[in-house]
N, C-alpha and C positions, 0 to 999 in steps of 0.2 A: 508608468505607475511607480511611485516611490513607496518606501516603507513596506515592501512585500515580505511575506513570511519566507524564511529560508527553507523550511521543511513543512510540507503539506501532506497529511495523511488522508486518504480517501476510502471510506467504506461504501463500496459500489453496490447499492441495494436497490432491488425492484425489477431485476431482469425477468423473473418469472411472472410477476404481476403485469409487466408491460406486454408480455406475450399473451397472457390470459385475456387481457382487455381486447386483443385483436383476434382472438380465437385461434391462436397459433401455439405450437408446442413450446414448452419452456426452453428447449434448445435454441429456438430462434431468438428468444430474449437474451440468452447468453452470448450469441453471436453478435447481436446488436450492441450489447454491453461492451464488447471488445472494441467495436468501432467508436463508441463514446469515449473509452479510455484513450484511444489514439488521438481523438480530437482535443481532449483535455491536455494530454501530454504535449501535443504540438503547441498549444497556446502557452502552457507553462514554459516551454523551451523558448518561445518568442519573447517572453517577459523575463528570461534569465532567472527563473526560480531555481534555486540550488538543488532541491531534492523533492521528489514526489514518491510517496509510498502507497501502493495499491493493495487493498485487502482482496486478494483474488480467490483464496480457498482457505477456510479456517480448519482448525483441528476438529471442530464440531460438524463440519460439512460432510464428514464421512457417514453421518446418520441419514443422509438423503438416499433416495432410491438408487440402486446399483447402476441402472442405465443412465441416470443423470450424472452420477459421479464419473462414470466411464466417459461420457461425452465431455464433461468439463476437463478431465485429464487430457483427452485427445485434443480438445480445443486449445488448451494451454501449450501443448507441444507444437501444434501446427502454427499457432500465433508466434511463438518464439522464433521459429525458422523463417516464417514469412516476413517478419518485421525487422530482420537483421539490417537490411539496407536503410530502413528508417532510422534505426539507432545510430548507424554509422554517419548518415547524412547530418544528423542533428548533434553529433558528438555526445551521445548519451551512454553513460556507463550503467549497465544493468547489474544489480546484485539481488541476492535471494535472502529472504527472511523466513525462518521456520525450520522444522526438522526434516531435512532432505532425506535422511536415512529411512524414513517411513513411507516415502513415495515409491511408486512403481519404478523399476530400474530404468525404463526408457525415458520416463519423465525426468528423473534425476539427471540422466545423461544430457538431455536437452538443456536443462537449467545450467548444469556445469559448463556446457559448451558456450552458451550465450554469455555467461559471466566472464569466461576466459577471453572470448573474442571481443568484448567491449571494455575490458579492464583498463585500457590505456586512455579511454575518453574521459574528459574532465569538464565539459561544459555543463553537464547536468547528470544527476543520478536518479534512476528509477529503481525503486526497491519493490520487488514482487514478493508479497507475503503469500506463500503457497504452502499449505499444511502448517499454518501459523496460528498460534494462540499466545496471547500476552502472558498468561499464567505459565504455560509450557516453556516459553522463552526464559522466564525468570527462574524456573526450576532447573532448566538446563544450565543456566548461567551459574547458579549456586553450586552445582556439581563441579564446575570448573575452578572454583575458588580454592586455592591451597589451604589446607586445614590450619596451618600455622599463621595464616593471615586473617582469619575470621575475627579475632578479637580487636583488631585495629582497622578493619575494613570501613571505608567511607563510601558514601553514595557515588562520588566521582570515580573511585577506584572500581566499584562494582560494575559501573557502566562499561568497563573494558571487557567484560565477560559476556556481554550481550551479542546478539547475532551480527550487528553492524555497528561496532563501537565508534567508527569514524563519523557517523551521521550526527548532525546537530539535533537537539531536542525538537519534537514536533511543535510547531507554532500554531498550526491551524488544522483542525479535523473537520472534514466535510462528510456529512452522511445524507444520503438521498432517500427518497420514497416515504418521507414522513415519519420515519423511526427516530426515536430520541434516546438512544443508548449507545454505549461504546462497544458492546459485544466482544469483549476480550481482545481488543485491538490495541497494541502497543501501550500497555498499561504503564510501564515505566517511563517511556519517552513522552507521554502526553500529560505529565504532572501539571504543567502550567499552560497547556494548549487552550486556544480559543476554539469554540465549537460553532459550526454553521450547519443548520439543519434545513434541508430543502424537501418540499413535498413532491418535487418532480422525480419521476422514475429515472434510474440511471441511464437507460438507453437514449433518453431524450436530452442528455447533457451535451453541451458544446462549449466553445470558447466564451460565448456571451454569458452563459450561466456561471461559468468559472470566474469571470470577471466580477460578477455580482458578489460571489463569495469573498473575493479579494477586497472588494470595496467595504464589505462588512468588517473584515479583519482590520482594515485601516482605521475604522471608526472606533475600535476598542482601545481602552486605556489600560495598558498592561503594566501592572505594578509588581508582580511576582512576590506578593506578600508584604511589600513595603508600602510607604506612603509618599505621594508626590505633593 
């Protein structure tokens, strides 16, 4: 497949609804959502996609029930440990997006460890957005800008203060479960992204559905504000 996006952002939505449709606890939906993420990352790796960013836990998700939040945190930690061999085998570098300082200490340690252990891999990057919000990222970036640089600051220079300044802009945003909004995901990086909305719930996603999104992207005429 030619003309692939370099950077794909995925809002993995519908885990809870997937479980509800089957009369199962929401936690089962989250577990199956992780399996879907692995299938999609595997397909992206096969196609040599440069980067995939996964919206795993937002700054707003803390509003959910305490037991669900606790389960999600435990699931994230367990997943990071369990999938280390998968990342190694596929040459995947894992990075983190979001405010790690506000995460439970054990979760922050697991994230720090997986980032360090995969830092030398270069075939593909998987960015895990955990305790992430686009507005929060921009505010934290603003606080890093030296005061004497504000008057001459450019958009390109500002990008260096974001959570992962080495990543290319997001070319394609995929959102599942029929929702049609960005939900505070990578607001700066998606300025000229294409959007693919799917009615399928996230746990049902696989490589075939991912290919459909890529084919849609290939059909788009990207002008970036110009005229062809």
